Backbone atoms as SQL, in Angstrom:
CREATE TABLE atoms (id INTEGER PRIMARY KEY, chain TEXT, resi INTEGER, resn TEXT, atom TEXT, x REAL, y REAL, z REAL);
INSERT INTO atoms VALUES
  (1, 'A', 1, 'MET', 'N', -4.031, 41.050, -3.547),
  (2, 'A', 1, 'MET', 'CA', -4.410, 39.562, -3.291),
  (3, 'A', 1, 'MET', 'C', -5.259, 39.622, -2.083),
  (4, 'A', 2, 'THR', 'N', -6.397, 38.898, -2.112),
  (5, 'A', 2, 'THR', 'CA', -7.185, 38.876, -1.023),
  (6, 'A', 2, 'THR', 'C', -6.655, 37.916, 0.013),
  (7, 'A', 3, 'LEU', 'N', -7.090, 38.050, 1.264),
  (8, 'A', 3, 'LEU', 'CA', -6.617, 37.194, 2.411),
  (9, 'A', 3, 'LEU', 'C', -7.046, 35.669, 2.144),
  (10, 'A', 4, 'HIS', 'N', -8.139, 35.552, 1.544),
  (11, 'A', 4, 'HIS', 'CA', -8.694, 34.176, 1.111),
  (12, 'A', 4, 'HIS', 'C', -7.722, 33.547, 0.228),
  (13, 'A', 5, 'VAL', 'N', -7.403, 34.259, -0.910),
  (14, 'A', 5, 'VAL', 'CA', -6.570, 33.580, -1.833),
  (15, 'A', 5, 'VAL', 'C', -5.132, 33.203, -1.215),
  (16, 'A', 6, 'LEU', 'N', -4.599, 34.201, -0.444),
  (17, 'A', 6, 'LEU', 'CA', -3.369, 34.027, 0.224),
  (18, 'A', 6, 'LEU', 'C', -3.438, 32.770, 1.113),
  (19, 'A', 7, 'ALA', 'N', -4.427, 32.619, 1.759),
  (20, 'A', 7, 'ALA', 'CA', -4.564, 31.440, 2.779),
  (21, 'A', 7, 'ALA', 'C', -4.642, 30.084, 2.006),
  (22, 'A', 8, 'ARG', 'N', -5.463, 30.053, 0.724),
  (23, 'A', 8, 'ARG', 'CA', -5.298, 28.846, -0.065),
  (24, 'A', 8, 'ARG', 'C', -4.062, 28.592, -0.602),
  (25, 'A', 9, 'ARG', 'N', -3.283, 29.416, -1.020),
  (26, 'A', 9, 'ARG', 'CA', -1.876, 29.188, -1.532),
  (27, 'A', 9, 'ARG', 'C', -0.933, 28.664, -0.479),
  (28, 'A', 10, 'ILE', 'N', -1.044, 29.329, 0.735),
  (29, 'A', 10, 'ILE', 'CA', -0.266, 28.685, 1.828),
  (30, 'A', 10, 'ILE', 'C', -0.698, 27.143, 2.241),
  (31, 'A', 11, 'LEU', 'N', -1.983, 27.011, 2.122),
  (32, 'A', 11, 'LEU', 'CA', -2.462, 25.673, 2.445),
  (33, 'A', 11, 'LEU', 'C', -1.828, 24.615, 1.430),
  (34, 'A', 12, 'VAL', 'N', -1.983, 25.039, 0.137),
  (35, 'A', 12, 'VAL', 'CA', -1.576, 24.280, -0.841),
  (36, 'A', 12, 'VAL', 'C', 0.034, 23.891, -0.849),
  (37, 'A', 13, 'LEU', 'N', 0.809, 24.724, -0.151),
  (38, 'A', 13, 'LEU', 'CA', 2.122, 24.600, 0.096),
  (39, 'A', 13, 'LEU', 'C', 2.398, 23.751, 1.311),
  (40, 'A', 14, 'ILE', 'N', 1.669, 23.931, 2.352),
  (41, 'A', 14, 'ILE', 'CA', 1.998, 23.362, 3.549),
  (42, 'A', 14, 'ILE', 'C', 1.457, 21.945, 3.761),
  (43, 'A', 15, 'VAL', 'N', 0.153, 21.811, 3.323),
  (44, 'A', 15, 'VAL', 'CA', -0.483, 20.296, 3.427),
  (45, 'A', 15, 'VAL', 'C', 0.461, 19.248, 3.009),
  (46, 'A', 16, 'PRO', 'N', 0.938, 19.264, 1.808),
  (47, 'A', 16, 'PRO', 'CA', 1.990, 18.179, 1.426),
  (48, 'A', 16, 'PRO', 'C', 3.100, 18.076, 2.273),
  (49, 'A', 17, 'LEU', 'N', 3.725, 19.141, 2.778),
  (50, 'A', 17, 'LEU', 'CA', 4.792, 19.020, 3.597),
  (51, 'A', 17, 'LEU', 'C', 4.458, 18.422, 4.973),
  (52, 'A', 18, 'ALA', 'N', 3.261, 18.732, 5.433),
  (53, 'A', 18, 'ALA', 'CA', 2.707, 18.143, 6.691),
  (54, 'A', 18, 'ALA', 'C', 2.640, 16.651, 6.574),
  (55, 'A', 19, 'VAL', 'N', 1.963, 16.332, 5.535),
  (56, 'A', 19, 'VAL', 'CA', 1.791, 14.823, 5.347),
  (57, 'A', 19, 'VAL', 'C', 3.074, 14.047, 5.287),
  (58, 'A', 20, 'ALA', 'N', 4.136, 14.592, 4.450),
  (59, 'A', 20, 'ALA', 'CA', 5.350, 14.070, 4.382),
  (60, 'A', 20, 'ALA', 'C', 5.977, 13.878, 5.806),
  (61, 'A', 21, 'ALA', 'N', 5.966, 14.982, 6.532),
  (62, 'A', 21, 'ALA', 'CA', 6.535, 14.978, 7.872),
  (63, 'A', 21, 'ALA', 'C', 5.809, 13.816, 8.789),
  (64, 'A', 22, 'ALA', 'N', 4.461, 13.749, 8.668),
  (65, 'A', 22, 'ALA', 'CA', 3.764, 12.837, 9.507),
  (66, 'A', 22, 'ALA', 'C', 4.289, 11.384, 9.132),
  (67, 'A', 23, 'VAL', 'N', 4.394, 11.177, 7.781),
  (68, 'A', 23, 'VAL', 'CA', 4.964, 9.719, 7.488),
  (69, 'A', 23, 'VAL', 'C', 6.275, 9.453, 7.945),
  (70, 'A', 24, 'ILE', 'N', 7.200, 10.465, 7.882),
  (71, 'A', 24, 'ILE', 'CA', 8.517, 10.232, 8.387),
  (72, 'A', 24, 'ILE', 'C', 8.557, 10.159, 9.861),
  (73, 'A', 25, 'ALA', 'N', 7.797, 10.963, 10.570),
  (74, 'A', 25, 'ALA', 'CA', 7.693, 10.871, 12.139),
  (75, 'A', 25, 'ALA', 'C', 7.203, 9.368, 12.482),
  (76, 'A', 26, 'GLY', 'N', 6.261, 8.939, 11.592),
  (77, 'A', 26, 'GLY', 'CA', 5.470, 7.746, 12.045),
  (78, 'A', 26, 'GLY', 'C', 6.435, 6.578, 11.940),
  (79, 'A', 27, 'GLY', 'N', 7.641, 6.830, 11.373),
  (80, 'A', 27, 'GLY', 'CA', 8.589, 5.604, 11.149),
  (81, 'A', 27, 'GLY', 'C', 8.306, 4.849, 10.056),
  (82, 'A', 28, 'ALA', 'N', 8.765, 5.170, 8.977),
  (83, 'A', 28, 'ALA', 'CA', 8.627, 4.299, 7.802),
  (84, 'A', 28, 'ALA', 'C', 9.390, 2.887, 8.017),
  (85, 'A', 29, 'ARG', 'N', 8.691, 1.795, 7.732),
  (86, 'A', 29, 'ARG', 'CA', 9.312, 0.576, 7.845),
  (87, 'A', 29, 'ARG', 'C', 10.359, 0.319, 6.764),
  (88, 'A', 30, 'PRO', 'N', 11.532, -0.233, 7.197),
  (89, 'A', 30, 'PRO', 'CA', 12.682, -0.723, 6.347),
  (90, 'A', 30, 'PRO', 'C', 12.156, -1.400, 5.209),
  (91, 'A', 31, 'ALA', 'N', 12.868, -1.283, 4.123),
  (92, 'A', 31, 'ALA', 'CA', 12.390, -2.079, 2.936),
  (93, 'A', 31, 'ALA', 'C', 12.390, -3.597, 3.242),
  (94, 'A', 32, 'ASP', 'N', 13.210, -4.059, 4.057),
  (95, 'A', 32, 'ASP', 'CA', 13.199, -5.520, 4.200),
  (96, 'A', 32, 'ASP', 'C', 12.338, -6.059, 5.440),
  (97, 'A', 33, 'ALA', 'N', 11.554, -5.079, 6.180),
  (98, 'A', 33, 'ALA', 'CA', 10.763, -5.480, 7.230),
  (99, 'A', 33, 'ALA', 'C', 9.605, -6.151, 6.487),
  (100, 'A', 34, 'GLN', 'N', 9.180, -7.233, 7.283),
  (101, 'A', 34, 'GLN', 'CA', 8.012, -8.078, 6.908),
  (102, 'A', 34, 'GLN', 'C', 6.723, -7.629, 7.574),
  (103, 'A', 35, 'GLU', 'N', 5.651, -7.622, 6.773),
  (104, 'A', 35, 'GLU', 'CA', 4.297, -7.417, 7.336),
  (105, 'A', 35, 'GLU', 'C', 3.767, -8.759, 7.869),
  (106, 'A', 36, 'PRO', 'N', 2.983, -8.787, 8.945),
  (107, 'A', 36, 'PRO', 'CA', 2.333, -9.956, 9.586),
  (108, 'A', 36, 'PRO', 'C', 1.592, -10.731, 8.325),
  (109, 'A', 37, 'ALA', 'N', 1.528, -11.828, 8.385),
  (110, 'A', 37, 'ALA', 'CA', 0.923, -12.676, 7.342),
  (111, 'A', 37, 'ALA', 'C', -0.436, -13.369, 8.077),
  (112, 'A', 38, 'ARG', 'N', -1.296, -13.743, 7.334),
  (113, 'A', 38, 'ARG', 'CA', -2.450, -14.483, 7.767),
  (114, 'A', 38, 'ARG', 'C', -2.248, -15.878, 7.269),
  (115, 'A', 39, 'HIS', 'N', -2.508, -16.856, 8.159),
  (116, 'A', 39, 'HIS', 'CA', -2.239, -18.322, 7.865),
  (117, 'A', 39, 'HIS', 'C', -3.667, -18.980, 7.961),
  (118, 'A', 40, 'VAL', 'N', -4.184, -19.555, 6.892),
  (119, 'A', 40, 'VAL', 'CA', -5.583, -20.269, 7.174),
  (120, 'A', 40, 'VAL', 'C', -5.258, -21.773, 7.001),
  (121, 'A', 41, 'LEU', 'N', -5.546, -22.430, 8.112),
  (122, 'A', 41, 'LEU', 'CA', -5.307, -23.821, 8.023),
  (123, 'A', 41, 'LEU', 'C', -6.736, -24.680, 8.482),
  (124, 'A', 42, 'VAL', 'N', -6.654, -25.843, 7.890),
  (125, 'A', 42, 'VAL', 'CA', -7.688, -26.894, 7.945),
  (126, 'A', 42, 'VAL', 'C', -6.986, -28.091, 8.620),
  (127, 'A', 43, 'ILE', 'N', -7.264, -28.267, 9.988),
  (128, 'A', 43, 'ILE', 'CA', -6.438, -29.405, 10.543),
  (129, 'A', 43, 'ILE', 'C', -7.453, -30.478, 10.832),
  (130, 'A', 44, 'LYS', 'N', -7.424, -31.520, 10.395),
  (131, 'A', 44, 'LYS', 'CA', -8.238, -32.773, 10.542),
  (132, 'A', 44, 'LYS', 'C', -7.620, -33.591, 11.535),
  (133, 'A', 45, 'VAL', 'N', -8.309, -34.391, 12.277),
  (134, 'A', 45, 'VAL', 'CA', -7.939, -35.298, 13.338),
  (135, 'A', 45, 'VAL', 'C', -8.627, -36.588, 13.256),
  (136, 'A', 46, 'ARG', 'N', -7.720, -37.572, 13.079),
  (137, 'A', 46, 'ARG', 'CA', -8.370, -38.894, 12.834),
  (138, 'A', 46, 'ARG', 'C', -7.312, -39.975, 13.328),
  (139, 'A', 47, 'LYS', 'N', -7.990, -40.890, 14.245),
  (140, 'A', 47, 'LYS', 'CA', -7.134, -41.987, 14.794),
  (141, 'A', 47, 'LYS', 'C', -5.897, -41.204, 15.498),
  (142, 'A', 48, 'TYR', 'N', -6.230, -40.244, 16.234),
  (143, 'A', 48, 'TYR', 'CA', -5.141, -39.659, 17.253),
  (144, 'A', 48, 'TYR', 'C', -4.078, -39.118, 16.525),
  (145, 'A', 49, 'GLN', 'N', -4.240, -38.499, 15.240),
  (146, 'A', 49, 'GLN', 'CA', -3.173, -37.819, 14.474),
  (147, 'A', 49, 'GLN', 'C', -3.756, -36.558, 13.895),
  (148, 'A', 50, 'PHE', 'N', -3.015, -35.493, 14.058),
  (149, 'A', 50, 'PHE', 'CA', -3.457, -34.265, 13.466),
  (150, 'A', 50, 'PHE', 'C', -2.850, -34.226, 12.024),
  (151, 'A', 51, 'SER', 'N', -3.636, -33.799, 11.022),
  (152, 'A', 51, 'SER', 'CA', -3.255, -33.771, 9.581),
  (153, 'A', 51, 'SER', 'C', -2.148, -32.789, 9.404),
  (154, 'A', 52, 'VAL', 'N', -2.176, -31.779, 10.285),
  (155, 'A', 52, 'VAL', 'CA', -0.979, -30.869, 10.195),
  (156, 'A', 52, 'VAL', 'C', -0.226, -30.894, 11.498),
  (157, 'A', 53, 'PRO', 'N', 0.866, -31.624, 11.840),
  (158, 'A', 53, 'PRO', 'CA', 1.474, -31.978, 13.010),
  (159, 'A', 53, 'PRO', 'C', 2.477, -30.752, 13.340),
  (160, 'A', 54, 'ARG', 'N', 2.779, -29.848, 12.328),
  (161, 'A', 54, 'ARG', 'CA', 3.778, -28.872, 12.601),
  (162, 'A', 54, 'ARG', 'C', 3.233, -27.594, 11.920),
  (163, 'A', 55, 'ILE', 'N', 3.092, -26.590, 12.608),
  (164, 'A', 55, 'ILE', 'CA', 2.691, -25.125, 12.129),
  (165, 'A', 55, 'ILE', 'C', 3.917, -24.311, 12.396),
  (166, 'A', 56, 'GLU', 'N', 4.293, -23.666, 11.179),
  (167, 'A', 56, 'GLU', 'CA', 5.389, -22.524, 11.290),
  (168, 'A', 56, 'GLU', 'C', 4.756, -21.278, 10.796),
  (169, 'A', 57, 'VAL', 'N', 5.031, -20.241, 11.742),
  (170, 'A', 57, 'VAL', 'CA', 4.801, -18.935, 11.402),
  (171, 'A', 57, 'VAL', 'C', 5.759, -17.925, 11.967),
  (172, 'A', 58, 'ALA', 'N', 5.467, -16.762, 11.796),
  (173, 'A', 58, 'ALA', 'CA', 6.378, -15.685, 12.241),
  (174, 'A', 58, 'ALA', 'C', 5.657, -14.949, 13.333),
  (175, 'A', 59, 'GLN', 'N', 6.458, -14.445, 14.281),
  (176, 'A', 59, 'GLN', 'CA', 5.802, -13.503, 15.424),
  (177, 'A', 59, 'GLN', 'C', 4.951, -12.486, 14.820),
  (178, 'A', 60, 'GLY', 'N', 3.723, -12.317, 15.382),
  (179, 'A', 60, 'GLY', 'CA', 2.897, -11.196, 14.888),
  (180, 'A', 60, 'GLY', 'C', 1.878, -11.804, 13.790),
  (181, 'A', 61, 'ASP', 'N', 2.144, -12.942, 13.219),
  (182, 'A', 61, 'ASP', 'CA', 1.296, -13.490, 12.372),
  (183, 'A', 61, 'ASP', 'C', -0.004, -13.887, 12.952),
  (184, 'A', 62, 'VAL', 'N', -1.309, -13.860, 12.195),
  (185, 'A', 62, 'VAL', 'CA', -2.416, -14.245, 12.625),
  (186, 'A', 62, 'VAL', 'C', -2.608, -15.720, 12.032),
  (187, 'A', 63, 'VAL', 'N', -3.120, -16.657, 12.984),
  (188, 'A', 63, 'VAL', 'CA', -3.285, -17.891, 12.473),
  (189, 'A', 63, 'VAL', 'C', -4.787, -18.218, 12.606),
  (190, 'A', 64, 'GLN', 'N', -5.518, -18.726, 11.586),
  (191, 'A', 64, 'GLN', 'CA', -6.959, -19.191, 11.597),
  (192, 'A', 64, 'GLN', 'C', -6.894, -20.657, 11.522),
  (193, 'A', 65, 'VAL', 'N', -7.616, -21.362, 12.334),
  (194, 'A', 65, 'VAL', 'CA', -7.440, -22.723, 12.315),
  (195, 'A', 65, 'VAL', 'C', -9.028, -23.267, 12.259),
  (196, 'A', 66, 'THR', 'N', -9.291, -24.155, 11.358),
  (197, 'A', 66, 'THR', 'CA', -10.585, -24.713, 11.281),
  (198, 'A', 66, 'THR', 'C', -10.346, -26.449, 11.698),
  (199, 'A', 67, 'LEU', 'N', -10.659, -26.751, 13.048),
  (200, 'A', 67, 'LEU', 'CA', -10.469, -28.145, 13.447),
  (201, 'A', 67, 'LEU', 'C', -11.466, -29.056, 13.108),
  (202, 'A', 68, 'VAL', 'N', -11.246, -30.015, 12.458),
  (203, 'A', 68, 'VAL', 'CA', -12.131, -30.973, 11.890),
  (204, 'A', 68, 'VAL', 'C', -11.928, -32.408, 12.567),
  (205, 'A', 69, 'ALA', 'N', -12.856, -32.933, 13.412),
  (206, 'A', 69, 'ALA', 'CA', -12.826, -34.245, 13.974),
  (207, 'A', 69, 'ALA', 'C', -13.411, -35.196, 13.151),
  (208, 'A', 70, 'GLU', 'N', -12.730, -36.066, 12.686),
  (209, 'A', 70, 'GLU', 'CA', -13.335, -37.125, 11.652),
  (210, 'A', 70, 'GLU', 'C', -13.717, -38.327, 12.216),
  (211, 'A', 71, 'ASP', 'N', -13.382, -38.676, 13.471),
  (212, 'A', 71, 'ASP', 'CA', -13.835, -40.062, 13.885),
  (213, 'A', 71, 'ASP', 'C', -14.650, -39.912, 15.258),
  (214, 'A', 72, 'VAL', 'N', -13.865, -39.278, 16.195),
  (215, 'A', 72, 'VAL', 'CA', -14.408, -39.023, 17.554),
  (216, 'A', 72, 'VAL', 'C', -14.144, -37.529, 17.883),
  (217, 'A', 73, 'PRO', 'N', -14.646, -37.147, 19.078),
  (218, 'A', 73, 'PRO', 'CA', -14.439, -35.712, 19.354),
  (219, 'A', 73, 'PRO', 'C', -12.867, -35.691, 19.759),
  (220, 'A', 74, 'HIS', 'N', -12.237, -34.471, 19.266),
  (221, 'A', 74, 'HIS', 'CA', -10.810, -34.008, 19.525),
  (222, 'A', 74, 'HIS', 'C', -10.819, -32.740, 19.953),
  (223, 'A', 75, 'SER', 'N', -9.575, -32.295, 20.513),
  (224, 'A', 75, 'SER', 'CA', -9.323, -30.787, 20.805),
  (225, 'A', 75, 'SER', 'C', -8.024, -30.351, 20.355),
  (226, 'A', 76, 'PHE', 'N', -7.998, -29.088, 20.213),
  (227, 'A', 76, 'PHE', 'CA', -6.678, -28.461, 19.811),
  (228, 'A', 76, 'PHE', 'C', -6.330, -27.561, 20.957),
  (229, 'A', 77, 'THR', 'N', -5.343, -27.854, 21.574),
  (230, 'A', 77, 'THR', 'CA', -4.942, -27.025, 23.005),
  (231, 'A', 77, 'THR', 'C', -3.511, -26.573, 22.799),
  (232, 'A', 78, 'VAL', 'N', -3.190, -25.372, 23.123),
  (233, 'A', 78, 'VAL', 'CA', -1.897, -24.779, 23.139),
  (234, 'A', 78, 'VAL', 'C', -1.942, -24.000, 24.559),
  (235, 'A', 79, 'ASP', 'N', -1.150, -24.610, 25.543),
  (236, 'A', 79, 'ASP', 'CA', -1.378, -24.174, 26.861),
  (237, 'A', 79, 'ASP', 'C', -0.703, -22.605, 26.874),
  (238, 'A', 80, 'GLU', 'N', 0.392, -22.376, 26.125),
  (239, 'A', 80, 'GLU', 'CA', 0.932, -20.943, 26.295),
  (240, 'A', 80, 'GLU', 'C', 0.173, -19.911, 25.689),
  (241, 'A', 81, 'TYR', 'N', -0.828, -20.261, 24.790),
  (242, 'A', 81, 'TYR', 'CA', -1.610, -19.172, 24.157),
  (243, 'A', 81, 'TYR', 'C', -3.085, -19.227, 24.639),
  (244, 'A', 82, 'ARG', 'N', -3.289, -20.306, 25.705),
  (245, 'A', 82, 'ARG', 'CA', -4.441, -20.314, 26.385),
  (246, 'A', 82, 'ARG', 'C', -5.676, -20.535, 25.372),
  (247, 'A', 83, 'ILE', 'N', -5.311, -21.595, 24.505),
  (248, 'A', 83, 'ILE', 'CA', -6.202, -22.208, 23.385),
  (249, 'A', 83, 'ILE', 'C', -6.665, -23.616, 23.877),
  (250, 'A', 84, 'ALA', 'N', -7.912, -23.749, 23.914),
  (251, 'A', 84, 'ALA', 'CA', -8.368, -25.198, 24.190),
  (252, 'A', 84, 'ALA', 'C', -9.801, -25.198, 23.349),
  (253, 'A', 85, 'LYS', 'N', -9.738, -25.624, 22.193),
  (254, 'A', 85, 'LYS', 'CA', -10.926, -25.728, 21.255),
  (255, 'A', 85, 'LYS', 'C', -11.199, -27.192, 20.950),
  (256, 'A', 86, 'ARG', 'N', -12.674, -27.599, 20.939),
  (257, 'A', 86, 'ARG', 'CA', -13.057, -28.809, 20.766),
  (258, 'A', 86, 'ARG', 'C', -13.996, -29.056, 19.587),
  (259, 'A', 87, 'ALA', 'N', -13.785, -30.024, 18.798),
  (260, 'A', 87, 'ALA', 'CA', -14.627, -30.339, 17.655),
  (261, 'A', 87, 'ALA', 'C', -15.097, -31.812, 17.701),
  (262, 'A', 88, 'SER', 'N', -16.341, -31.919, 17.193),
  (263, 'A', 88, 'SER', 'CA', -16.857, -33.115, 17.237),
  (264, 'A', 88, 'SER', 'C', -17.197, -33.678, 15.868),
  (265, 'A', 89, 'PRO', 'N', -17.282, -34.940, 15.458),
  (266, 'A', 89, 'PRO', 'CA', -17.510, -35.239, 14.018),
  (267, 'A', 89, 'PRO', 'C', -18.737, -34.495, 13.649),
  (268, 'A', 90, 'GLY', 'N', -18.687, -33.895, 12.428),
  (269, 'A', 90, 'GLY', 'CA', -19.799, -33.132, 11.788),
  (270, 'A', 90, 'GLY', 'C', -19.858, -31.754, 12.463),
  (271, 'A', 91, 'LYS', 'N', -19.201, -31.467, 13.329),
  (272, 'A', 91, 'LYS', 'CA', -19.157, -30.175, 14.022),
  (273, 'A', 91, 'LYS', 'C', -17.825, -29.466, 14.044),
  (274, 'A', 92, 'PRO', 'N', -17.209, -29.031, 12.949),
  (275, 'A', 92, 'PRO', 'CA', -15.912, -28.349, 12.974),
  (276, 'A', 92, 'PRO', 'C', -15.971, -27.091, 13.838),
  (277, 'A', 93, 'VAL', 'N', -14.842, -26.629, 14.349),
  (278, 'A', 93, 'VAL', 'CA', -14.816, -25.475, 14.994),
  (279, 'A', 93, 'VAL', 'C', -13.721, -24.648, 14.241),
  (280, 'A', 94, 'THR', 'N', -13.904, -23.193, 14.181),
  (281, 'A', 94, 'THR', 'CA', -12.978, -22.281, 13.591),
  (282, 'A', 94, 'THR', 'C', -12.718, -21.262, 14.595),
  (283, 'A', 95, 'PHE', 'N', -11.427, -20.956, 14.677),
  (284, 'A', 95, 'PHE', 'CA', -10.878, -20.050, 15.701),
  (285, 'A', 95, 'PHE', 'C', -9.624, -19.370, 15.174),
  (286, 'A', 96, 'GLU', 'N', -9.174, -18.239, 15.768),
  (287, 'A', 96, 'GLU', 'CA', -7.961, -17.595, 15.325),
  (288, 'A', 96, 'GLU', 'C', -7.243, -17.081, 16.381),
  (289, 'A', 97, 'PHE', 'N', -5.912, -16.740, 16.267),
  (290, 'A', 97, 'PHE', 'CA', -5.045, -16.216, 17.278),
  (291, 'A', 97, 'PHE', 'C', -3.848, -15.457, 16.711),
  (292, 'A', 98, 'ARG', 'N', -3.413, -14.569, 17.342),
  (293, 'A', 98, 'ARG', 'CA', -2.165, -13.860, 16.815),
  (294, 'A', 98, 'ARG', 'C', -0.953, -14.554, 17.578),
  (295, 'A', 99, 'ALA', 'N', 0.028, -14.991, 16.789),
  (296, 'A', 99, 'ALA', 'CA', 1.118, -15.655, 17.233),
  (297, 'A', 99, 'ALA', 'C', 2.152, -14.463, 17.773),
  (298, 'A', 100, 'ASP', 'N', 1.788, -14.096, 19.157),
  (299, 'A', 100, 'ASP', 'CA', 2.544, -12.923, 19.589),
  (300, 'A', 100, 'ASP', 'C', 3.959, -13.241, 20.446),
  (301, 'A', 101, 'ARG', 'N', 4.083, -14.533, 20.547),
  (302, 'A', 101, 'ARG', 'CA', 5.389, -15.045, 21.334),
  (303, 'A', 101, 'ARG', 'C', 5.986, -15.982, 20.619),
  (304, 'A', 102, 'ALA', 'N', 7.517, -15.626, 20.394),
  (305, 'A', 102, 'ALA', 'CA', 8.237, -16.493, 19.770),
  (306, 'A', 102, 'ALA', 'C', 8.640, -17.748, 20.585),
  (307, 'A', 103, 'GLY', 'N', 8.905, -18.957, 19.930),
  (308, 'A', 103, 'GLY', 'CA', 9.217, -20.188, 20.616),
  (309, 'A', 103, 'GLY', 'C', 8.498, -21.246, 19.876),
  (310, 'A', 104, 'THR', 'N', 8.760, -22.569, 20.478),
  (311, 'A', 104, 'THR', 'CA', 8.240, -23.687, 20.005),
  (312, 'A', 104, 'THR', 'C', 7.145, -24.182, 21.203),
  (313, 'A', 105, 'PHE', 'N', 5.990, -24.351, 20.808),
  (314, 'A', 105, 'PHE', 'CA', 5.005, -24.681, 21.681),
  (315, 'A', 105, 'PHE', 'C', 4.159, -25.941, 21.209),
  (316, 'A', 106, 'PRO', 'N', 4.002, -27.000, 22.173),
  (317, 'A', 106, 'PRO', 'CA', 3.350, -28.150, 21.893),
  (318, 'A', 106, 'PRO', 'C', 1.879, -27.873, 21.715),
  (319, 'A', 107, 'PHE', 'N', 1.265, -28.630, 20.740),
  (320, 'A', 107, 'PHE', 'CA', -0.345, -28.561, 20.785),
  (321, 'A', 107, 'PHE', 'C', -0.737, -29.993, 20.850),
  (322, 'A', 108, 'TYR', 'N', -1.906, -30.276, 21.429),
  (323, 'A', 108, 'TYR', 'CA', -2.192, -31.597, 21.720),
  (324, 'A', 108, 'TYR', 'C', -3.729, -31.670, 22.033),
  (325, 'A', 109, 'CYS', 'N', -4.236, -32.884, 21.924),
  (326, 'A', 109, 'CYS', 'CA', -5.739, -33.202, 22.307),
  (327, 'A', 109, 'CYS', 'C', -5.793, -33.342, 23.818),
  (328, 'A', 110, 'ASN', 'N', -6.679, -32.451, 24.423),
  (329, 'A', 110, 'ASN', 'CA', -6.671, -32.681, 25.957),
  (330, 'A', 110, 'ASN', 'C', -7.784, -33.389, 26.330),
  (331, 'A', 111, 'LEU', 'N', -8.560, -34.012, 25.610),
  (332, 'A', 111, 'LEU', 'CA', -9.769, -34.786, 25.990),
  (333, 'A', 111, 'LEU', 'C', -9.356, -36.092, 26.566),
  (334, 'A', 112, 'THR', 'N', -10.104, -36.454, 27.611),
  (335, 'A', 112, 'THR', 'CA', -9.819, -37.581, 28.354),
  (336, 'A', 112, 'THR', 'C', -10.857, -38.759, 27.573),
  (337, 'A', 113, 'SER', 'N', -10.192, -39.994, 27.747),
  (338, 'A', 113, 'SER', 'CA', -11.080, -41.000, 26.955),
  (339, 'A', 113, 'SER', 'C', -10.620, -42.378, 27.653),
  (340, 'A', 114, 'ASP', 'N', -11.349, -43.335, 27.433),
  (341, 'A', 114, 'ASP', 'CA', -10.995, -44.777, 27.866),
  (342, 'A', 114, 'ASP', 'C', -9.695, -45.131, 27.000),
  (343, 'A', 115, 'ASP', 'N', -9.546, -44.618, 25.678),
  (344, 'A', 115, 'ASP', 'CA', -8.583, -45.085, 24.966),
  (345, 'A', 115, 'ASP', 'C', -7.412, -44.011, 25.257),
  (346, 'A', 116, 'ALA', 'N', -6.246, -44.482, 25.343),
  (347, 'A', 116, 'ALA', 'CA', -5.051, -43.625, 25.614),
  (348, 'A', 116, 'ALA', 'C', -4.523, -42.801, 24.430),
  (349, 'A', 117, 'GLY', 'N', -5.159, -43.142, 23.324),
  (350, 'A', 117, 'GLY', 'CA', -4.799, -42.480, 22.088),
  (351, 'A', 117, 'GLY', 'C', -4.756, -40.815, 22.102),
  (352, 'A', 118, 'CYS', 'N', -5.801, -40.333, 22.621),
  (353, 'A', 118, 'CYS', 'CA', -5.949, -38.764, 22.676),
  (354, 'A', 118, 'CYS', 'C', -4.602, -38.311, 23.467),
  (355, 'A', 119, 'LYS', 'N', -3.998, -38.840, 24.178),
  (356, 'A', 119, 'LYS', 'CA', -2.970, -38.284, 24.851),
  (357, 'A', 119, 'LYS', 'C', -1.690, -38.359, 23.978),
  (358, 'A', 120, 'GLN', 'N', -1.781, -39.109, 22.889),
  (359, 'A', 120, 'GLN', 'CA', -0.600, -39.106, 21.929),
  (360, 'A', 120, 'GLN', 'C', -0.665, -38.325, 20.700),
  (361, 'A', 121, 'THR', 'N', -1.967, -37.592, 20.674),
  (362, 'A', 121, 'THR', 'CA', -2.319, -36.801, 19.545),
  (363, 'A', 121, 'THR', 'C', -1.646, -35.351, 19.810),
  (364, 'A', 122, 'ARG', 'N', -0.408, -35.162, 19.232),
  (365, 'A', 122, 'ARG', 'CA', 0.387, -34.027, 19.448),
  (366, 'A', 122, 'ARG', 'C', 0.910, -33.430, 18.197),
  (367, 'A', 123, 'GLY', 'N', 1.373, -32.143, 18.265),
  (368, 'A', 123, 'GLY', 'CA', 2.047, -31.432, 17.208),
  (369, 'A', 123, 'GLY', 'C', 2.785, -30.243, 17.790),
  (370, 'A', 124, 'GLN', 'N', 3.390, -29.463, 16.868),
  (371, 'A', 124, 'GLN', 'CA', 4.223, -28.256, 17.384),
  (372, 'A', 124, 'GLN', 'C', 3.860, -27.067, 16.604),
  (373, 'A', 125, 'LEU', 'N', 3.674, -26.024, 17.275),
  (374, 'A', 125, 'LEU', 'CA', 3.605, -24.614, 16.882),
  (375, 'A', 125, 'LEU', 'C', 4.865, -23.878, 17.063),
  (376, 'A', 126, 'ILE', 'N', 5.497, -23.579, 15.818),
  (377, 'A', 126, 'ILE', 'CA', 6.762, -22.973, 15.928),
  (378, 'A', 126, 'ILE', 'C', 6.604, -21.436, 15.408),
  (379, 'A', 127, 'VAL', 'N', 6.950, -20.700, 16.284),
  (380, 'A', 127, 'VAL', 'CA', 6.842, -19.073, 15.949),
  (381, 'A', 127, 'VAL', 'C', 8.284, -18.503, 16.042),
  (382, 'A', 128, 'SER', 'N', 8.653, -18.243, 14.801),
  (383, 'A', 128, 'SER', 'CA', 9.950, -17.490, 14.772),
  (384, 'A', 128, 'SER', 'C', 9.833, -15.988, 15.024),
  (385, 'A', 129, 'ALA', 'N', 10.939, -15.347, 15.638),
  (386, 'A', 129, 'ALA', 'CA', 11.032, -14.092, 15.874),
  (387, 'A', 129, 'ALA', 'C', 11.011, -13.355, 14.651),
  (388, 'A', 130, 'ARG', 'N', 10.334, -12.336, 14.495),
  (389, 'A', 130, 'ARG', 'CA', 10.183, -11.427, 13.410),
  (390, 'A', 130, 'ARG', 'C', 11.508, -10.442, 13.433),
  (391, 'A', 131, 'ARG', 'N', 12.036, -10.195, 12.291),
  (392, 'A', 131, 'ARG', 'CA', 13.077, -9.262, 12.239),
  (393, 'A', 131, 'ARG', 'C', 12.455, -7.788, 12.422),
  (394, 'A', 132, 'PRO', 'N', 13.101, -6.931, 13.090),
  (395, 'A', 132, 'PRO', 'CA', 12.694, -5.315, 13.192),
  (396, 'A', 132, 'PRO', 'C', 12.595, -4.952, 11.882);
């Protein structure tokens, strides 16, 4: 048996074992562990109300928001996530973020206006802790 043939036979035996060891060492996820999800939301704002006043996601999920102002300019602001996005009528804005902190966070319109309605435009982002 030549050295070349012997080396090929050894590789045929060793490579699958090495791959299996790498998967095990990498920490296979438990069967009940959840993968992060992606949430795609269109939030319309009209007459100082968000069409989606409550957003519920799990920690680690990615949230994509398209903010649509239907009457006057509005914003979507979440202080804890350092998000402040503004949309004007006919000019929606799309953005995304990873919900990396668990908790309940208010979101609101931070635009100032002569009308006090903007300050009443509020909602909640609820991020539940993900099970390990």
